[in-house]
C-alpha positions as a Markdown table, in Angstrom:
| # | Residue | x | y | z |
|---|---|---|---|---|
| 1 | Met | 0.0 | 0.0 | 0.0 |
| 2 | Ser | 2.8 | 2.4 | 0.9 |
| 3 | Ile | 4.5 | 1.6 | -2.4 |
| 4 | Leu | 1.3 | 2.5 | -4.3 |
| 5 | Cys | 1.1 | 5.8 | -2.4 |
| 6 | Gly | 4.6 | 6.6 | -3.2 |
| 7 | Leu | 4.1 | 6.3 | -7.0 |
| 8 | Pro | 2.1 | 9.6 | -7.4 |
| 9 | Leu | 4.8 | 11.4 | -5.4 |
| 10 | Leu | 7.5 | 10.1 | -7.7 |
| 11 | Glu | 5.5 | 11.1 | -10.7 |
| 12 | Cys | 5.0 | 14.6 | -9.3 |
| 13 | Val | 8.8 | 15.0 | -8.6 |
| 14 | Tyr | 9.6 | 13.8 | -12.1 |
| 15 | Cys | 7.1 | 16.2 | -13.7 |
| 16 | Leu | 8.4 | 19.1 | -11.7 |
| 17 | Ala | 12.0 | 18.2 | -12.7 |
| 18 | Cys | 11.0 | 18.1 | -16.4 |
| 19 | Thr | 9.1 | 21.3 | -16.1 |
| 20 | Arg | 12.1 | 23.1 | -14.4 |
| 21 | Trp | 14.4 | 21.8 | -17.1 |
| 22 | Ala | 12.1 | 22.9 | -19.9 |
| 23 | Trp | 11.6 | 26.3 | -18.4 |
| 24 | Lys | 15.3 | 26.8 | -17.9 |
| 25 | Arg | 16.2 | 25.7 | -21.4 |
| 26 | Cys | 13.5 | 27.8 | -23.0 |
| 27 | Leu | 14.7 | 30.9 | -21.2 |
| 28 | His | 18.4 | 30.2 | -22.2 |
| 29 | Thr | 19.2 | 32.3 | -25.3 |
| 30 | Ala | 22.3 | 32.6 | -27.4 |
| 31 | Gly | 23.0 | 36.0 | -25.8 |
| 32 | His | 23.6 | 34.3 | -22.4 |
| 33 | Asp | 26.6 | 32.5 | -23.8 |
| 34 | Ser | 28.6 | 35.7 | -24.4 |
| 35 | Glu | 26.9 | 38.3 | -22.2 |
| 36 | Asp | 30.1 | 38.8 | -20.2 |
| 37 | Trp | 32.4 | 39.0 | -23.2 |
| 38 | Gly | 33.9 | 42.2 | -24.5 |
| 39 | Leu | 32.9 | 43.8 | -27.8 |
| 40 | Ala | 35.1 | 43.1 | -30.9 |
| 41 | Ser | 36.7 | 46.0 | -32.7 |
| 42 | Ala | 36.3 | 46.6 | -36.4 |
| 43 | Glu | 40.1 | 46.0 | -37.0 |
| 44 | Glu | 40.1 | 42.5 | -35.6 |
| 45 | Phe | 36.7 | 41.5 | -37.2 |
| 46 | Glu | 37.5 | 42.9 | -40.6 |
| 47 | Pro | 38.8 | 39.6 | -42.2 |
| 48 | Val | 35.6 | 37.6 | -41.4 |
| 49 | Pro | 33.2 | 38.8 | -44.1 |
| 50 | Arg | 36.0 | 38.7 | -46.7 |
| 51 | Leu | 37.0 | 35.2 | -45.7 |
| 52 | Cys | 33.3 | 34.1 | -45.9 |
| 53 | Arg | 33.2 | 35.3 | -49.5 |
| 54 | Tyr | 36.3 | 33.3 | -50.3 |
| 55 | Ile | 34.7 | 30.2 | -48.8 |
| 56 | Leu | 31.6 | 30.8 | -50.9 |
| 57 | Ala | 33.9 | 31.1 | -54.0 |
| 58 | Val | 35.0 | 27.5 | -53.5 |
| 59 | Tyr | 31.5 | 26.4 | -54.5 |
| 60 | Glu | 31.9 | 28.0 | -58.0 |
| 61 | Asp | 33.2 | 26.0 | -60.9 |
| 62 | Asp | 34.3 | 29.1 | -62.8 |
| 63 | Leu | 34.9 | 32.4 | -61.0 |
| 64 | Arg | 34.8 | 34.2 | -64.3 |
| 65 | Asn | 31.2 | 33.0 | -64.9 |
| 66 | Pro | 29.8 | 32.5 | -61.4 |
| 67 | His | 26.4 | 30.8 | -60.9 |
| 68 | Phe | 25.8 | 32.5 | -57.6 |
| 69 | Glu | 27.4 | 35.6 | -56.3 |
| 70 | Pro | 26.6 | 37.4 | -53.0 |
| 71 | Pro | 25.8 | 41.1 | -52.9 |
| 72 | Gly | 29.0 | 43.0 | -53.5 |
| 73 | Gly | 30.6 | 40.0 | -55.2 |
| 74 | Tyr | 33.2 | 37.6 | -53.9 |
| 75 | Gly | 35.9 | 40.2 | -53.9 |
| 76 | Ile | 38.2 | 37.8 | -55.8 |
| 77 | Asp | 40.3 | 38.6 | -58.8 |
| 78 | Pro | 40.3 | 35.4 | -60.8 |
| 79 | Asp | 43.8 | 36.2 | -62.0 |
| 80 | Cys | 45.0 | 35.9 | -58.4 |
| 81 | Leu | 43.5 | 32.5 | -57.9 |
| 82 | Ile | 46.6 | 30.3 | -57.5 |
| 83 | Thr | 44.9 | 26.9 | -57.5 |
| 84 | Lys | 41.5 | 25.3 | -57.0 |
| 85 | Arg | 41.2 | 21.7 | -55.8 |
| 86 | Ser | 38.0 | 19.7 | -56.6 |
| 87 | Tyr | 36.9 | 16.4 | -55.2 |
| 88 | Asn | 38.8 | 14.7 | -58.0 |
| 89 | Asp | 42.0 | 16.4 | -56.8 |
| 90 | Thr | 41.6 | 15.8 | -53.1 |
| 91 | Gln | 40.9 | 12.0 | -53.7 |
| 92 | Lys | 38.5 | 11.8 | -50.8 |
| 93 | His | 41.1 | 13.0 | -48.3 |
| 94 | Ala | 39.7 | 16.5 | -47.7 |
| 95 | Pro | 36.9 | 18.8 | -48.9 |
| 96 | Pro | 37.6 | 21.0 | -51.9 |
| 97 | Tyr | 39.6 | 24.2 | -51.4 |
| 98 | Ile | 41.3 | 27.1 | -53.1 |
| 99 | Val | 44.6 | 28.9 | -52.7 |
| 100 | Tyr | 44.2 | 32.6 | -53.3 |
| 101 | Leu | 46.7 | 35.5 | -53.3 |
| 102 | Asp | 45.1 | 38.5 | -51.7 |
| 103 | His | 47.3 | 41.4 | -52.6 |
| 104 | Cys | 45.0 | 44.1 | -51.2 |
| 105 | Asn | 45.3 | 42.6 | -47.7 |
| 106 | Ala | 48.8 | 41.1 | -48.1 |
| 107 | Asp | 47.4 | 37.6 | -47.3 |
| 108 | Ile | 47.8 | 34.1 | -48.7 |
| 109 | Val | 44.5 | 32.3 | -48.2 |
| 110 | Leu | 43.6 | 28.6 | -48.2 |
| 111 | Ala | 39.8 | 28.3 | -48.0 |
| 112 | Phe | 37.8 | 25.1 | -47.6 |
| 113 | Arg | 34.1 | 24.6 | -48.4 |
| 114 | Gly | 31.6 | 23.1 | -46.0 |
| 115 | Leu | 30.0 | 19.7 | -45.9 |
| 116 | Asn | 28.5 | 18.4 | -49.2 |
| 117 | Met | 25.7 | 16.1 | -48.2 |
| 118 | Ala | 25.8 | 14.4 | -51.6 |
| 119 | Lys | 29.4 | 13.3 | -51.3 |
| 120 | Glu | 30.4 | 10.1 | -49.5 |
| 121 | Ser | 34.0 | 11.3 | -49.1 |
| 122 | Asp | 32.9 | 14.1 | -46.8 |
| 123 | Tyr | 31.1 | 11.7 | -44.5 |
| 124 | Ala | 34.2 | 9.4 | -44.5 |
| 125 | Val | 36.2 | 12.3 | -43.1 |
| 126 | Leu | 33.5 | 13.0 | -40.5 |
| 127 | Leu | 33.0 | 9.4 | -39.4 |
| 128 | Asp | 36.7 | 8.7 | -39.1 |
| 129 | Asn | 36.7 | 9.5 | -35.4 |
| 130 | Lys | 36.4 | 8.0 | -31.9 |
| 131 | Leu | 36.8 | 10.0 | -28.7 |
| 132 | Gly | 40.3 | 9.5 | -27.5 |
| 133 | Lys | 41.5 | 8.0 | -30.8 |
| 134 | Lys | 43.8 | 10.7 | -31.9 |
| 135 | Lys | 46.2 | 12.4 | -29.4 |
| 136 | Phe | 48.1 | 15.5 | -30.5 |
| 137 | Asp | 50.4 | 17.9 | -28.6 |
| 138 | Gly | 49.2 | 16.8 | -25.2 |
| 139 | Gly | 45.5 | 16.9 | -26.1 |
| 140 | Tyr | 42.9 | 15.2 | -28.3 |
| 141 | Val | 41.7 | 16.1 | -31.8 |
| 142 | His | 39.1 | 14.7 | -34.3 |
| 143 | Asn | 40.9 | 12.0 | -36.2 |
| 144 | Gly | 39.4 | 12.4 | -39.6 |
| 145 | Leu | 39.8 | 16.1 | -39.7 |
| 146 | Phe | 43.4 | 15.8 | -38.5 |
| 147 | Arg | 44.2 | 13.3 | -41.2 |
| 148 | Ala | 42.7 | 15.7 | -43.8 |
| 149 | Ala | 44.8 | 18.6 | -42.4 |
| 150 | Val | 48.0 | 16.6 | -42.6 |
| 151 | Trp | 47.2 | 15.5 | -46.2 |
| 152 | Val | 46.6 | 19.1 | -47.3 |
| 153 | Leu | 49.8 | 20.4 | -45.8 |
| 154 | Glu | 51.8 | 17.6 | -47.4 |
| 155 | Lys | 50.2 | 18.3 | -50.8 |
| 156 | Glu | 50.4 | 22.1 | -50.7 |
| 157 | Ser | 53.4 | 22.8 | -48.5 |
| 158 | Asp | 55.7 | 23.4 | -51.6 |
| 159 | Leu | 53.3 | 25.8 | -53.2 |
| 160 | Leu | 52.7 | 27.7 | -49.9 |
| 161 | Arg | 56.5 | 27.9 | -49.2 |
| 162 | Glu | 57.1 | 29.3 | -52.7 |
| 163 | Leu | 54.4 | 32.0 | -52.2 |
| 164 | Leu | 55.7 | 32.9 | -48.8 |
| 165 | Glu | 59.3 | 33.2 | -50.1 |
| 166 | Lys | 58.0 | 35.4 | -53.0 |
| 167 | Tyr | 55.9 | 37.5 | -50.7 |
| 168 | Pro | 57.8 | 37.5 | -47.3 |
| 169 | Asp | 55.6 | 40.2 | -45.8 |
| 170 | Tyr | 52.3 | 38.4 | -46.4 |
| 171 | Thr | 50.4 | 36.5 | -43.8 |
| 172 | Leu | 49.1 | 32.9 | -44.2 |
| 173 | Thr | 45.5 | 32.3 | -43.5 |
| 174 | Phe | 43.6 | 29.0 | -43.3 |
| 175 | Thr | 39.8 | 29.2 | -43.2 |
| 176 | Gly | 36.7 | 27.0 | -43.7 |
| 177 | His | 33.1 | 26.5 | -42.9 |
| 178 | Ser | 31.5 | 23.6 | -41.0 |
| 179 | Leu | 33.4 | 20.5 | -42.1 |
| 180 | Gly | 36.0 | 22.8 | -43.6 |
| 181 | Ser | 36.4 | 24.8 | -40.4 |
| 182 | Gly | 37.6 | 21.7 | -38.6 |
| 183 | Val | 40.2 | 21.0 | -41.3 |
| 184 | Ala | 41.3 | 24.6 | -41.3 |
| 185 | Ala | 41.7 | 24.8 | -37.5 |
| 186 | Leu | 43.7 | 21.6 | -37.3 |
| 187 | Leu | 45.7 | 22.6 | -40.4 |
| 188 | Thr | 46.6 | 25.8 | -38.6 |
| 189 | Met | 47.8 | 23.8 | -35.6 |
| 190 | Val | 49.8 | 21.4 | -37.7 |
| 191 | Ala | 51.4 | 24.2 | -39.7 |
| 192 | Val | 52.4 | 26.1 | -36.5 |
| 193 | Gln | 54.2 | 22.9 | -35.3 |
| 194 | Asn | 55.8 | 22.3 | -38.7 |
| 195 | Arg | 56.8 | 25.8 | -39.9 |
| 196 | Asp | 60.0 | 24.4 | -41.4 |
| 197 | Lys | 57.8 | 23.0 | -44.2 |
| 198 | Leu | 56.7 | 26.6 | -44.9 |
| 199 | Gly | 60.1 | 28.2 | -44.9 |
| 200 | Asn | 60.2 | 28.8 | -41.2 |
| 201 | Ile | 57.5 | 31.4 | -41.3 |
| 202 | Asp | 57.0 | 33.4 | -38.1 |
| 203 | Arg | 54.3 | 31.9 | -35.9 |
| 204 | Lys | 52.6 | 35.3 | -35.7 |
| 205 | Lys | 52.0 | 35.3 | -39.5 |
| 206 | Ile | 49.9 | 32.1 | -39.4 |
| 207 | Arg | 46.2 | 32.5 | -38.8 |
| 208 | Gly | 43.2 | 30.2 | -38.8 |
| 209 | Tyr | 39.5 | 31.3 | -39.0 |
| 210 | Ala | 36.9 | 28.6 | -38.3 |
| 211 | Ile | 33.4 | 29.8 | -39.6 |
| 212 | Ala | 30.6 | 27.9 | -37.9 |
| 213 | Pro | 33.2 | 25.7 | -36.2 |
| 214 | Ala | 33.0 | 22.0 | -35.5 |
| 215 | Arg | 34.1 | 20.9 | -32.1 |
| 216 | Cys | 37.4 | 19.3 | -33.0 |
| 217 | Val | 40.0 | 19.9 | -30.2 |
| 218 | Ser | 40.2 | 19.2 | -26.5 |
| 219 | Leu | 39.9 | 22.2 | -24.1 |
| 220 | Asn | 43.6 | 22.6 | -23.4 |
| 221 | Leu | 44.3 | 22.8 | -27.2 |
| 222 | Ala | 41.4 | 25.1 | -27.8 |
| 223 | Val | 42.8 | 27.6 | -25.3 |
| 224 | Arg | 46.4 | 27.1 | -26.1 |
| 225 | Tyr | 46.1 | 27.9 | -29.8 |
| 226 | Ala | 43.7 | 30.9 | -29.2 |
| 227 | Asp | 46.5 | 33.3 | -30.3 |
| 228 | Val | 46.4 | 31.9 | -33.9 |
| 229 | Ile | 42.9 | 30.4 | -34.3 |
| 230 | Asn | 39.6 | 32.3 | -34.3 |
| 231 | Ser | 36.1 | 30.8 | -34.4 |
| 232 | Val | 33.1 | 32.7 | -35.6 |
| 233 | Val | 29.6 | 31.7 | -34.4 |
| 234 | Leu | 26.3 | 33.2 | -35.5 |
| 235 | Gln | 23.7 | 33.5 | -32.8 |
| 236 | Asp | 22.0 | 30.0 | -32.2 |
| 237 | Asp | 24.2 | 27.8 | -34.4 |
| 238 | Phe | 23.9 | 24.2 | -33.1 |
| 239 | Leu | 27.3 | 22.8 | -34.3 |
| 240 | Pro | 29.7 | 24.6 | -32.0 |
| 241 | Arg | 27.3 | 23.9 | -29.0 |
| 242 | Thr | 26.7 | 20.2 | -29.2 |
| 243 | Ala | 29.4 | 17.9 | -27.8 |
| 244 | Thr | 27.7 | 15.0 | -29.7 |
| 245 | Pro | 30.4 | 13.4 | -31.9 |
| 246 | Leu | 30.0 | 14.6 | -35.5 |
| 247 | Glu | 29.5 | 11.1 | -36.7 |
| 248 | Asp | 26.5 | 10.6 | -34.5 |
| 249 | Ile | 25.0 | 13.9 | -35.7 |
| 250 | Phe | 25.2 | 13.0 | -39.4 |
| 251 | Lys | 24.1 | 9.4 | -38.8 |
| 252 | Ser | 21.0 | 10.8 | -37.2 |
| 253 | Leu | 20.1 | 13.6 | -39.7 |
| 254 | Phe | 16.7 | 11.9 | -40.2 |
| 255 | Cys | 15.8 | 13.0 | -36.6 |
| 256 | Leu | 18.2 | 15.8 | -35.9 |
| 257 | Pro | 15.8 | 17.7 | -33.6 |
| 258 | Cys | 15.2 | 14.6 | -31.5 |
| 259 | Leu | 19.0 | 14.1 | -31.1 |
| 260 | Leu | 19.7 | 17.7 | -30.2 |
| 261 | Cys | 16.8 | 17.7 | -27.6 |
| 262 | Leu | 18.1 | 14.5 | -26.0 |
| 263 | Arg | 21.7 | 15.8 | -26.0 |
| 264 | Cys | 20.5 | 19.1 | -24.6 |
| 265 | Met | 18.8 | 17.2 | -21.7 |
| 266 | Arg | 21.8 | 15.1 | -21.0 |
| 267 | Asp | 24.3 | 18.1 | -21.0 |
| 268 | Thr | 22.0 | 20.0 | -18.7 |
| 269 | Cys | 22.2 | 17.2 | -16.1 |
| 270 | Ile | 26.0 | 17.1 | -16.3 |
| 271 | Ser | 27.9 | 19.6 | -14.1 |
| 272 | Glu | 30.3 | 22.1 | -15.6 |
| 273 | Glu | 33.1 | 20.7 | -13.4 |
| 274 | Lys | 32.6 | 17.2 | -14.8 |
| 275 | Lys | 32.7 | 18.4 | -18.4 |
| 276 | Leu | 36.0 | 20.3 | -17.7 |
| 277 | Lys | 37.5 | 17.2 | -16.2 |
| 278 | Asp | 36.9 | 15.1 | -19.3 |
| 279 | Pro | 40.2 | 15.3 | -21.3 |
| 280 | Arg | 38.5 | 13.8 | -24.4 |
| 281 | Arg | 35.6 | 16.2 | -24.7 |
| 282 | Leu | 36.0 | 18.3 | -27.8 |
| 283 | Tyr | 35.4 | 22.0 | -28.2 |
| 284 | Ala | 35.3 | 24.8 | -30.7 |
| 285 | Pro | 38.9 | 26.0 | -31.3 |
| 286 | Gly | 40.7 | 29.2 | -30.4 |
| 287 | Arg | 39.3 | 32.7 | -29.7 |
| 288 | Leu | 35.6 | 32.9 | -30.1 |
| 289 | Tyr | 33.6 | 35.6 | -31.9 |
| 290 | His | 29.9 | 35.5 | -31.3 |
| 291 | Ile | 27.5 | 37.4 | -33.6 |
| 292 | Val | 24.3 | 38.2 | -31.6 |
| 293 | Glu | 21.4 | 39.6 | -33.5 |
| 294 | Arg | 18.2 | 38.4 | -31.8 |
| 295 | Lys | 16.8 | 38.9 | -28.3 |
| 296 | Leu | 14.5 | 36.9 | -26.1 |
| 297 | Cys | 10.8 | 37.3 | -26.7 |
| 298 | Arg | 11.5 | 39.8 | -29.6 |
| 299 | Cys | 10.8 | 39.1 | -33.2 |
| 300 | Gly | 13.1 | 39.8 | -36.1 |
| 301 | Arg | 16.8 | 40.4 | -36.4 |
| 302 | Phe | 18.4 | 43.4 | -34.8 |
| 303 | Pro | 21.6 | 45.2 | -35.6 |
| 304 | Pro | 24.3 | 42.6 | -34.9 |
| 305 | Val | 26.7 | 42.9 | -32.1 |
| 306 | Val | 30.0 | 40.9 | -32.1 |
| 307 | Arg | 31.4 | 39.8 | -28.8 |
| 308 | Thr | 34.7 | 38.1 | -28.3 |
| 309 | Ala | 36.7 | 36.2 | -25.6 |
| 310 | Val | 39.0 | 33.3 | -24.9 |
| 311 | Pro | 36.7 | 31.5 | -22.4 |
| 312 | Val | 37.6 | 28.3 | -20.6 |
| 313 | Asp | 34.5 | 27.3 | -18.7 |
| 314 | Gly | 31.1 | 28.2 | -20.3 |
| 315 | Arg | 32.5 | 27.6 | -23.8 |
| 316 | Phe | 29.2 | 27.2 | -25.8 |
| 317 | Glu | 28.2 | 24.3 | -23.6 |
| 318 | His | 24.4 | 24.6 | -23.9 |
| 319 | Ile | 22.3 | 24.0 | -27.0 |
| 320 | Val | 19.8 | 26.8 | -27.7 |
| 321 | Leu | 16.3 | 25.5 | -28.4 |
| 322 | Ser | 15.6 | 27.7 | -31.4 |
| 323 | Cys | 14.1 | 27.4 | -34.8 |
| 324 | Asn | 17.2 | 29.2 | -36.1 |
| 325 | Ala | 19.6 | 26.6 | -34.7 |
| 326 | Thr | 20.3 | 25.2 | -38.1 |
| 327 | Ser | 19.7 | 28.2 | -40.4 |
| 328 | Asp | 22.3 | 30.1 | -38.4 |
| 329 | His | 24.8 | 27.5 | -39.5 |
| 330 | Ala | 24.5 | 28.6 | -43.2 |
| 331 | Ile | 27.6 | 30.3 | -44.6 |
| 332 | Ile | 25.4 | 32.7 | -46.6 |
| 333 | Trp | 23.7 | 34.1 | -43.4 |
| 334 | Ile | 27.0 | 34.3 | -41.6 |
| 335 | Glu | 28.6 | 36.3 | -44.4 |
| 336 | Arg | 25.6 | 38.6 | -44.5 |
| 337 | Glu | 25.4 | 39.3 | -40.8 |
| 338 | Ala | 29.2 | 39.6 | -40.4 |
| 339 | Lys | 29.2 | 42.2 | -43.1 |
| 340 | Arg | 26.4 | 44.1 | -41.4 |
| 341 | Ala | 28.2 | 44.0 | -38.1 |
| 342 | Leu | 31.5 | 45.2 | -39.7 |
| 343 | Glu | 29.7 | 48.1 | -41.5 |
| 344 | Met | 28.1 | 49.2 | -38.2 |
| 345 | His | 31.6 | 49.2 | -36.5 |
| 346 | Glu | 33.0 | 51.2 | -39.4 |
| 347 | Gln | 30.2 | 53.7 | -39.1 |
| 348 | Asp | 31.0 | 54.2 | -35.5 |
| 349 | Asp | 34.6 | 54.9 | -36.5 |
| 350 | Ala | 33.6 | 57.0 | -39.5 |
| 351 | Met | 35.6 | 60.0 | -38.5 |
| 352 | Glu | 39.0 | 60.2 | -40.0 |
| 353 | Ile | 41.6 | 58.7 | -37.6 |
| 354 | Pro | 45.3 | 59.7 | -38.0 |
| 355 | Val | 47.6 | 56.9 | -39.1 |
| 356 | Lys | 49.6 | 57.1 | -36.0 |
| 357 | Gln | 46.5 | 56.7 | -33.8 |
| 358 | Lys | 45.4 | 53.7 | -35.9 |
| 359 | Met | 48.8 | 52.0 | -35.3 |
| 360 | Glu | 48.6 | 52.7 | -31.6 |
| 361 | Arg | 45.1 | 51.3 | -31.4 |
| 362 | Gln | 46.2 | 48.2 | -33.3 |
| 363 | Gln | 49.1 | 47.7 | -30.9 |
| 364 | Thr | 46.9 | 48.1 | -27.9 |
| 365 | Leu | 44.5 | 45.5 | -29.3 |
| 366 | Val | 47.3 | 43.0 | -29.8 |
| 367 | Arg | 48.5 | 43.6 | -26.2 |
| 368 | Glu | 45.0 | 43.2 | -24.8 |
| 369 | His | 44.5 | 39.9 | -26.7 |
| 370 | Asn | 47.9 | 38.6 | -25.4 |
| 371 | Gln | 46.9 | 39.5 | -21.9 |
| 372 | Glu | 43.5 | 37.8 | -22.3 |
| 373 | His | 45.1 | 34.7 | -23.8 |
| 374 | Lys | 47.5 | 34.4 | -20.9 |
| 375 | Ala | 44.7 | 34.9 | -18.4 |
| 376 | Ala | 42.7 | 32.0 | -20.1 |
| 377 | Leu | 45.7 | 29.7 | -19.8 |
| 378 | Gln | 46.1 | 30.5 | -16.1 |
| 379 | Arg | 42.3 | 29.9 | -15.7 |
| 380 | Ala | 42.8 | 26.5 | -17.2 |
| 381 | Val | 45.3 | 25.7 | -14.5 |
| 382 | Thr | 42.9 | 27.0 | -11.8 |
| 383 | Leu | 40.1 | 24.8 | -13.0 |
| 384 | Ser | 42.5 | 21.8 | -13.2 |
| 385 | Val | 41.9 | 21.2 | -16.9 |
| 386 | Pro | 43.5 | 17.8 | -17.8 |
| 387 | His | 46.9 | 17.9 | -19.5 |
| 388 | Ala | 47.4 | 21.5 | -18.4 |
| 389 | Phe | 50.7 | 20.5 | -17.0 |
| 390 | Val | 51.9 | 18.2 | -19.7 |
| 391 | Pro | 55.3 | 19.4 | -20.9 |
| 392 | Thr | 55.1 | 20.8 | -24.4 |
| 393 | Gln | 57.1 | 23.1 | -26.5 |
| 394 | Tyr | 55.1 | 25.9 | -24.9 |
| 395 | Gly | 56.2 | 24.9 | -21.4 |
| 396 | Thr | 53.4 | 24.5 | -18.8 |
| 397 | Phe | 50.7 | 27.1 | -18.6 |
| 398 | Asp | 52.3 | 28.5 | -15.4 |
| 399 | Glu | 55.5 | 29.2 | -17.3 |
| 400 | Leu | 53.9 | 30.7 | -20.4 |
| 401 | Asp | 54.6 | 34.4 | -21.1 |
| 402 | Asp | 53.7 | 36.8 | -24.0 |
| 403 | Asp | 56.9 | 36.0 | -25.9 |
| 404 | Thr | 56.6 | 32.2 | -25.9 |
| 405 | Glu | 57.1 | 30.7 | -29.3 |
| 406 | Leu | 57.7 | 27.2 | -30.7 |
| 407 | Ser | 61.3 | 26.3 | -30.9 |
| 408 | Asp | 61.3 | 23.8 | -33.7 |
| 409 | Gly | 59.0 | 22.4 | -36.4 |
| 410 | Ser | 58.3 | 18.9 | -35.1 |
| 411 | Val | 55.0 | 17.4 | -34.2 |
| 412 | Glu | 54.6 | 16.1 | -30.6 |
| 413 | Val | 52.2 | 13.2 | -30.2 |
| 414 | Met | 51.4 | 11.5 | -27.0 |
| 415 | Pro | 51.9 | 7.7 | -27.5 |
| 416 | Thr | 48.7 | 5.6 | -27.2 |
| 417 | Gly | 48.2 | 4.3 | -23.7 |
| 418 | Glu | 50.6 | 6.8 | -22.1 |
| 419 | Ser | 49.4 | 8.7 | -19.1 |
| 420 | Ser | 48.9 | 12.5 | -19.2 |
| 421 | Gln | 51.9 | 13.0 | -17.1 |
| 422 | Gly | 54.1 | 10.6 | -19.1 |
| 423 | Ile | 57.0 | 11.5 | -21.4 |
| 424 | Lys | 56.1 | 12.5 | -24.9 |
| 425 | Lys | 57.4 | 11.0 | -28.0 |
| 426 | Lys | 58.9 | 13.3 | -30.5 |
| 427 | Glu | 57.7 | 12.6 | -34.0 |
| 428 | Ser | 59.1 | 14.1 | -37.2 |
| 429 | Trp | 56.8 | 15.2 | -40.1 |
| 430 | Asp | 57.9 | 12.2 | -42.3 |
| 431 | Glu | 57.2 | 9.8 | -39.4 |
| 432 | Leu | 53.7 | 11.3 | -38.9 |
| 433 | Val | 52.8 | 11.1 | -42.6 |
| 434 | Ser | 54.1 | 7.6 | -42.9 |
| 435 | Arg | 52.1 | 6.5 | -39.9 |
| 436 | Leu | 48.9 | 8.1 | -41.3 |
| 437 | Phe | 49.3 | 7.3 | -45.0 |
| 438 | Asp | 51.0 | 5.0 | -47.5 |
| 439 | Arg | 52.8 | 6.1 | -50.6 |
| 440 | Asp | 52.3 | 4.7 | -54.2 |
| 441 | Glu | 55.1 | 4.1 | -56.7 |
| 442 | Ala | 55.1 | 7.7 | -57.8 |
| 443 | Gly | 55.5 | 8.9 | -54.2 |
| 444 | His | 52.0 | 10.3 | -53.8 |
| 445 | Ile | 50.3 | 9.6 | -50.4 |
| 446 | Ile | 47.3 | 7.3 | -50.5 |
| 447 | Pro | 44.9 | 6.0 | -47.8 |
| 448 | Lys | 46.7 | 3.6 | -45.4 |
| 449 | Lys | 45.4 | 0.0 | -45.8 |
| 450 | Ala | 43.8 | -1.4 | -42.7 |
| 451 | Ser | 46.1 | -3.9 | -41.0 |
């Protein structure tokens, strides 16, 4: 009898818990994720709309006769397009990309397109992953995206080195959207660790921009590389927020809303401390830029505001229950809203500023970013983020200072089964490529046969 009386009580408790969860989740908006962040300046956000147009240009078969062109055009001179790699060229190793010489901005750009849902090879890159499968520089990375990044650097390193030698004052930028964002982010990390393949380029001249980023690196790597990698998120975009492995997301596209809702409930019940303690949990990489353009209980889009930070905890950990969660992932919308945001910033700075003052403001911005990055690294130590004290070429987080740079061009990989406090194994570039790929008789790298 007492058992029967207790059932209604349990049901009430369960209903109250579900109601509280639903109320809490429905009130959580994208603006809450970045409400404490600082505002981005026009100078630092300037490359984003331009890079979005370069990514869109990858979708064109012929830039001289484009089928689709955003308002204002791609901003690309077809004569400055160095190379364009299609699916036939990438041989299922990576998504298509272009190498473009941007003389106006003194930049060499390698831009990847996003996921092509009609191409099996893109799914093969996404599905080639298992949490904890690939260790890199004291942390974890997405295996398929990492292999794609290594393949691209192996294929294009000679071309990029020639361009950098011809234009020594130019920067080198890797960028991509969605699937391509993960490849671009990991390519930036691999390039930073193997600068000898690019003519020993200065670390400060390498940049990565992940547009609508995939969660592809562990937390310690996400924070550590925040000085060279930038992630751009539009409002409610679901991909940077869900820790669900990418392979599970795309296996469940037939019921994506159900998957996101279930994952949202699961993540709500997991404490922030437990998430931070998981060394294999993947995150959006680098410094984050959040474009906010909608407000709670208000219809329509508002003038976009761009906030930026290098957060450690609270790094886009909650899915936003929104009908725009998937549309905000589209590169077209991101390019449009990023352009609007930049135009608003430029209007605020419409008055003519002396060149000397512009230089001083740029130097101040760099100094503030360095200080914020160092504070994020120290915050990782405070929160006891796993692998924070693993010896690397950077030293421990405690020893890091503003002038820290890599000392050589080798890749450091933690051997499988080794503890986080164990000794690392130094691995040269040739050893890394030979472990990931085989070579044919002509010397070209091909997929490694399963043993």
